[in-house]
N, C-alpha and C positions, 0 to 999 in steps of 0.2 A: 697178656701183657701186664706186667707189674706196675702198680701206681707208684709214681715217684713221690718221695716224701721231701717236703720243703726242708732245707738244711736247719732252719731255726726250730722247726718242729722236731727234727731228729735230735738236736741238742737238748731240747726240753725233755723229750722222752728219756734220753740217756740220764739226764739229771734226776728225773723222777725215779727211774730204776735204781740208780745208785743211792738216792736218799731212802728208798724203801729197804734196800739191803743193809745200809749203814746209816740209820737215823742220826747218830751222833755226829755225822759229817756235816749236817745242816740243821743244827738244833734250833736256830732262831728263825728259820725260813719256812719250814714245812711241818704241817700237822696232818696226821692221817686219822680220820674218824671211821671206825667200822660200826655202823649203826644198822639196826634192822629197818626194813621199810617203814614200819609204824613209828619208830623212834626218829627216823629221818624226817618224816612229815611233821612231827611234833617240834623238833629242834629248828627246822628251817621253814617256819611259817612265813607267809608273805610279809608280815609286819617286821619279823626279825631279819629277813633278807634286806628289807628297806633300811633297817637300822644299820646293818653292816655296811651297806653301800654308802649311807650318809656319813658314818664314822670315817670310812676310808677316804671319801671324797672331800669332806669339808673340815674335818678336825675341829669339832666344836670345843669350846672352852669348858663346858660343864654339861652335866646330864640335863639340867633344866633348860639350857639353851638348845640341846638336841631335841628334847620333847617339844619345845616351842616351834622349832623349825619344821618338825614333822606334823604339828597340830595334834599331838597325842597327849593324854594325861601323863603327868610325871610318874605316877604310881605304876602305870602300864609299861612305860619305858624302863623304869627301874627293875620291874619284874623280868622283862625280856632280857635286859642286860645281865642279870644274875644267871639266867639260863645260858647265855652266850659265854659268859665267863666260866661257868662250870665245865663247859666243853672245850675250853682253851681257845676260843675264837677271839676273845677280846681281853684286854687288861684294863683295870681301873687305876689311873694314876692320880694320887692325892697331891694337891698343891695348896697348902693352907686349908681353907675350908672347901675349896673347889675339888670336885672329883671329875676327872676327864676320862672318857672311854677312848681307847686306842685299839686298833686291830693288833692281835698278838703275833700273827704269822703272815708271811707274804703269800703263802699258798696253802690251801686246805684241800686235801684229797678225800673223797668219799667213795671208796670202791663200791661198785654196784653189785659185785659178787665177791665172796671170799669163802675160804674153807673154814668150817667150824671144827674145833677139836673133837676127836672121837672118843 
């Protein structure tokens, strides 16, 4: 007997498939990162995952405020934000002297397997 797929899950899967085929159709919504397992572990450390969650959840007004909320040194938070920005996971918005981190995409896909070019 086949498992029935929830209609919302089906729509989501179709959206992902279409986005992967035609990334230009969803430029501001989806990012696909193809990382080796070692790189994946380096990019998505527990501290960086917590940063992403806090940025999305609370919309801090500055990097300093974010560091304070998380109880982490500003230097450590700034270093982690640079890594997340490099991989397109966040943006840093400047407003006068304040620099505010914001999530860059609504959805980030990290394929667990992919074909490498021969």
